[in-house]
C-alpha positions in Angstrom: 0.0 0.0 0.0 1.5 3.3 -1.1 0.4 6.4 0.8 1.1 9.9 -0.5 1.6 12.4 2.3 1.3 16.1 1.5 3.2 18.1 4.2 6.3 20.1 4.7 7.0 19.9 8.4 6.9 17.4 11.3 5.4 20.2 13.5 1.9 19.2 12.6 1.8 15.4 12.8 4.6 13.1 13.6 5.6 11.3 10.5 4.2 7.8 10.5 6.7 5.0 10.1 6.8 2.7 7.2 5.3 -0.7 8.0 5.6 -4.0 6.2 2.4 -3.3 4.4 2.5 0.5 3.9 5.0 3.0 2.5 4.7 6.7 3.0 6.1 9.2 0.5 6.0 12.9 1.5 5.7 15.7 -0.9 5.2 19.5 -0.6 1.8 20.8 -2.0 3.2 22.3 -5.2 4.6 18.9 -6.4 2.8 17.3 -9.3 2.9 13.6 -9.2 3.7 11.7 -12.3 1.1 9.3 -13.7 3.2 6.2 -12.9 3.2 6.8 -9.1 0.7 4.4 -7.5 -1.6 5.9 -4.9 -3.6 3.8 -2.4 -4.1 6.4 0.3 -3.7 10.1 0.9 -2.5 11.8 4.1 -3.1 15.5 3.7 -2.0 18.5 5.9 -4.6 21.1 5.1 -2.1 23.9 5.8 0.9 22.5 4.0 3.2 25.1 2.4 5.6 27.2 4.5 4.7 30.9 4.6 1.3 30.0 3.0 -0.5 28.3 5.8 -3.7 30.3 5.4 -4.0 29.4 1.7 -4.6 25.7 2.7 -2.5 24.5 -0.2 -2.9 20.9 1.0 -6.6 21.0 0.3 -6.1 22.7 -3.0 -3.6 20.0 -3.9 -6.2 17.3 -3.1 -8.9 19.0 -5.2 -6.5 19.2 -8.2 -5.2 15.6 -7.7 -8.7 14.1 -7.6 -9.8 16.1 -10.6 -6.7 15.5 -12.8 -5.8 12.0 -11.8 -9.4 10.9 -11.1 -8.1 9.3 -7.9 -10.7 7.5 -5.7 -8.1 6.8 -3.0 -9.2 7.5 0.6 -7.9 10.7 2.1 -7.2 11.5 5.7 -6.9 15.3 6.3 -5.4 16.9 9.4 -5.1 20.5 10.7 -5.2 22.7 13.8 -8.2 24.4 12.2 -11.6 23.0 12.9 -13.3 20.9 10.4 -16.3 23.3 10.2 -13.9 26.2 9.5 -12.3 24.4 6.7 -15.6 23.1 5.3 -16.8 26.6 4.8 -14.4 27.0 1.8 -13.9 23.3 1.0 -17.2 21.6 1.0 -15.8 18.1 0.5 -14.8 18.2 4.2 -18.4 18.5 5.4 -19.3 15.5 7.7 -20.6 12.5 5.8 -18.8 13.3 2.5 -17.3 10.2 0.9 -13.7 9.3 0.6 -12.4 11.5 3.4 -11.9 11.7 7.1 -10.5 14.4 9.4 -8.1 14.7 12.3 -8.2 17.8 14.5 -4.8 18.6 15.8 -3.2 18.1 18.3 -4.1 14.5 18.0 -2.4 11.3 19.2 -3.1 8.5 16.8 -1.6 5.1 17.6 -2.0 3.8 14.1 -2.5 6.2 11.2 -2.6 3.2 8.8 -5.7 1.8 10.5 -7.4 5.1 10.5 -6.7 5.6 6.9 -7.6 2.1 5.7 -11.0 2.5 7.6 -12.0 5.1 5.0 -13.9 3.5 2.1 -12.5 4.5 -1.3 -14.8 6.6 -3.5 -17.0 5.0 -6.1 -16.9 6.3 -9.7 -20.2 8.1 -9.2 -18.9 9.8 -6.0 -15.7 10.9 -7.7 -17.7 12.4 -10.5 -19.8 14.3 -8.0 -16.7 15.5 -6.2 -15.0 16.7 -9.4 -18.2 18.5 -10.6 -19.1 20.3 -7.4 -16.2 20.1 -4.9 -12.9 20.2 -6.8 -12.6 24.0 -7.2 -14.2 24.2 -10.7 -16.8 26.7 -9.6 -14.1 29.2 -8.6 -12.3 28.7 -12.0 -15.5 29.1 -13.9 -16.6 32.3 -12.1 -13.2 33.8 -12.9 -13.6 32.8 -16.6 -17.0 34.4 -16.7 -15.7 37.6 -15.1 -12.9 37.9 -17.6 -15.1 37.2 -20.5 -17.6 39.9 -19.4 -14.7 42.3 -19.0 -13.7 41.7 -22.6 -17.1 43.0 -23.8 -16.4 46.5 -22.7 -15.0 47.3 -26.1 -17.2 44.9 -28.1 -17.0 44.1 -30.9 -13.5 45.7 -31.3 -12.2 43.1 -28.8 -14.0 40.2 -30.4 -10.8 38.2 -31.0 -9.9 38.5 -27.2 -13.4 37.4 -26.3 -13.1 34.3 -28.5 -9.8 33.4 -27.0 -11.1 33.7 -23.4 -14.2 31.6 -24.3 -12.0 28.9 -25.9 -10.1 28.6 -22.7 -13.2 28.3 -20.6 -14.8 25.9 -23.1 -12.1 23.3 -22.6 -13.0 22.9 -18.9 -16.7 23.0 -19.5 -16.5 20.3 -22.1 -14.4 18.1 -19.9 -16.4 18.4 -16.7 -19.9 19.7 -17.4 -21.4 17.9 -20.3 -24.9 18.9 -19.2 -24.1 22.5 -20.2 -22.8 21.8 -23.8 -26.0 23.2 -25.3 -25.6 26.6 -23.6 -21.9 26.8 -24.2 -22.5 26.2 -27.9 -25.1 29.0 -28.0 -22.5 31.3 -26.4 -19.8 30.2 -28.8 -22.1 30.9 -31.8 -22.9 34.4 -30.5 -19.3 35.4 -29.9 -18.1 33.8 -33.1 -20.5 35.6 -35.4 -19.1 38.0 -38.0 -20.3 40.7 -40.4 -23.7 42.1 -40.0 -24.8 39.2 -37.7 -22.5 40.1 -34.8 -24.5 39.9 -31.5 -24.7 42.9 -29.2 -23.1 43.3 -25.8 -26.6 43.3 -24.2 -27.3 39.9 -25.9 -24.0 38.2 -25.0 -23.8 39.4 -21.4 -26.9 37.6 -20.1 -25.8 34.5 -21.9 -22.5 34.5 -20.1 -24.3 35.0 -16.8 -26.7 32.1 -17.6 -23.9 29.7 -18.3 -22.0 30.8 -15.1 -25.1 30.3 -13.0 -25.9 26.9 -14.5 -22.3 25.8 -13.9 -22.1 27.1 -10.3 -25.5 26.6 -8.8 
């Protein structure tokens, strides 16, 4: 069993020792794991990242890792912050959410391995739900919508910029939100129009807002 630990200091939780059945590999939260690294469990310091504790980089790493690697491995998160405080910004830590458990520090745990292996791995459906609603996509999509609306200030003179911004947003929408293809395509058609058929700013703005709301409800 290979467990990935995201941390940068022994100040939070004493490093668990390697057992005959489990190996622990520690990385800092800005490390991107290669595809060939097997992962059977995740031990995550929510506040990993020296000089960046308040940014909760460990949790952001977990969001990105599940989204990009589609990892269903069980995750054990620990922090001196309360679970409720963290869950206000990271909804996947709410009690009852699948694939994750939480340790409030300071905590004395005789066997981290037992605590971690007691967490059931996610199912494929649960992972899909996590990626769609709890992996940070909403924050990315809101920024994309904001940037696209900003490009309309000099419409249609900045039509090329608007098209580039929408193309970047569309990659994520097509990958993670198939239920919104129809609305994305309508917006793409409006921004891609040329000649006398160019839509007005007043027509495009509400369409951007509608797509944003449908993605982020």
